[in-house]
N, C-alpha and C positions, 0 to 999 in steps of 0.2 A: 504493500500500500504506500510505502514511502517513495516508491519510484513512479507512482501514478502522475505526479506533477510534471514529469518529463515526457508525458504522452498526451494524446488528445482524448483519452478515455474518460468516461464519466466515473468519478470515484464511487458513488453510491451503487451503480450497476456492477462495477467491477468487484466491490467488496462482497456483494451478494453472490456473484458467480464463484469467487474464490472460496467462500464459506461452504457453498454446495460441494465444491470439489474436495475440500478438506475432510468432508464426512467419509469419503471412500478412498482417498489417495494418501500415500505416504509422503513425507516432506519433499523428496526428490521428484516424485510424480507431480506434486502440486507446483513445484518450481517450473517444471517443463510446461505444465498447463498454463501458467502465467505467461511464460515466454511465447507460447503459441498465441494466446489471446492478444498480447501486446503487438506481435508482428502482424497478425491479421488485421488489426485495427489501425496500426501506425507503423509502417515499415521503416520510416526514418528513425523512430525511437528504438526499434529492434536492432537496426544497423549500428546506431550509436552505442548501444549496450555491448554489442559484439566487439566494437573497437575499444571500448573501455577494458574489456576482459583481455584483449590483446596487449594493451598498454601496460597491464599489470604483470606481464611475463618477466621472469628473471631467472638467472642460473648462477650459482656460486660453486666453483671448484676450488676447494681450499685445502692446502697441505696442512696436516696437523703437526703438532710438535714432535710426534713420534715417527713421522715420515709417511704415514698413510694419507689417504685423501678422503675428504668428505664432500659429497654432492648434496646440495639443497637448491630448491627452486620451485617455480610454478610456471606451467605452460598454458597457453590458451587451448581451446578445444581442438583446433586443427593440429597444433603442434603436439599436444599430448597423444592424440589418437595416432598420429604419424609415428611417433616413437613407440607406442604400445604395439602397433601393427608390425613394425620392424623387429621388435624384440620377440614377439610371438613367432615370427617366421624363423628366427634363429633357435628358439627354444624347442619347438616341436613337441611331440609327446614325451612324457617322462619315461626314461629307459630303466630297465631292471638294474639293480645294484647301484643306482645313482643316489648317493646318500646326501647330496646337497639339499639345503633348505630351498623353498621357493625364492626367498630373497637372494640367496647365493647364486641360484641359477639365473636370475634376472641380472645380477651384477656381472656374472661371467658373460652373459649375452650382450650386455652393453659394451664391455671391453672388446669382445669379438667383433661387434659391429664397427667400432672405431678402428680396430686393427685392419679389417678388410678395406676400409676406406683409405687408410694409409698405404696398404699394399697395392692398391689400384694405381697409385703414383700420379693422380691427376689433380691433387690439391695445389693451390698457388705456392710458388717457391718462397722460402724464407732463408735469407743469407746465401742465396745462390743455389739452394738445394731444395728438393721436394721434402716436406716435413716427414719425419719418421722417428721412431723411438731410438734414442742414442744411448749407447752403453760405453762407458770408459773403464777399462780394466787392464791391469798388468797381466802379463803372461803367467806369472807365478800365481796370481789369483785364480785364473782359469784352470791351472793345473792343480789347484787345491793344496799348494805347498804350505807347510806350517809357517806361521808368521807373516803370511801374505796379507795385503791390504784388502779392505772391502772395495767393491766396484761401485761406480757412480752412475745414476740414471739422469741424463740431461742436466748435469752439473748440480744436482741436488740430492735427492734421496739416495741412501746407501743400500746396496744389496750384497748378499754373500756371494762367495765364489760359486756355490752350488746353483744359486739363482742366475748368476751371470752365465754359467755354462749352458743352462737351458735356453735363456734368451738368445745367446750367441750361437746356438746349434746351427741355425741357418741365417746368415747375416751378410751384409756388405762389410768387408774388413778393410781397415786402414791402419797399417803398421806405423808406429811412431817411435823413433829412437830418442831417448832423453839421456842427459848427462847426470852425474851424481847429484848436482844441485837442482835438478828438475828442469834444466834448460832443454828445449826441443832442439835436437841436433839434426834430425832428418824425418821427413814425412813421406812414407811410401805411397805407391799408387793403390787406390781403392780397387778391390776385386770382390766378386761375388763368391760366397762360400759354395753355393750350388747354382750352376748356370741353368739357363732356361731349358736347354736340351735335356739335362738330367731330370728336371722337374717333369717334363713331358713324359720321359721314359718311366718315371715313378708312377705317374698318374695311370699310365697304360698297364703297368705291371701290378700295382697294388689295388687300384680301383676304389679303395676305401681305407679308413683307419685300420691299422693292423693289430689293434688291441682285440683279443678274442671277444667276439659277439658284438663289437661296435660297428655300426653301419653308416657312420658319417662319411659322405662321399669324398673322393680325392680332392676336388677343388676347394673343399672347406678344411683341409688338413695342413699340417706343418711338416717340414722335413726333419727327421730325427737321425742323427749319426749313431750307429751302433757303438762305434768307438769314436769318442769325441775328437774333433780335429786338433784340439789343444793337446791331446795325448798322442798325436801322431796318426790319428785315423784319417783315411783318405775320404775325399768327397767323391765317392763313386757309387754306382748302382748297387754294388755288393755290400757296401757299408752303410747304406741309408734305407730308411723305410718311411712311410707316411703315418702320421699320428694326429688325431684331433688335439685341440688345445688342452682339453682336460686330461687325456691319457698321455700326452707328451710329458707332462709333469711326472707321471708315475713311471715312465720308461727310463728316467734318469736314475741310475742306481745311487747316486750321491744324495738323492732326495727320498730314498726309501724309508727313512725314519718317519716321514709324514704319512705313510700308508698304514702304520700300525694302529 
């Protein structure tokens, strides 16, 4: 009723119609009933309300003091349904032995949605390069040598060598030689860990995630090295398989403690 003044509707008639609706409708149904009445009687008022909802949209992606990230926000109807539809497309039906909570599944689907957008390589350049996840790690970290340093994600959050190995299992590699004082002495040429020809061969050979019983198709999987390249493993057809994002974590023996 507080919004009636923004329309051409008669307050007395509207209140009677809403009271009748409230006898049989729950609050959300009543709200939609009001929105329908308003738009049918005054399209301009309905359009202005929709624009007000859109102007209220916001999103905060904030790094917490512990290094994780917290997402908060509000989307308008179109934006929210678009995101919800994309997440549902990635989630699919719940599979057997999937012990993740619904909230965890949605979180994983959102990250996978973003990862695929980055992998497509069609986002605007930043600093002369297409944006993607950047990992900075010493070779000793990737080899899990005692006393090695934590790796860095995008000059910020720290990750263990175990996490760095999984992230770097298939990546574009740029070797950098530094001196004892941390001075950069040489930057090598960037190269792909797995060339496009190998990816095509893996897609044809494996067809899906190679975790027993998993049916995630090849185009939605990541490349996993049976023996990590940091340990001398070759980036070859014999040493690589396809794995979905969820099972890729479990295929790394250094992360086996998380499976208990």
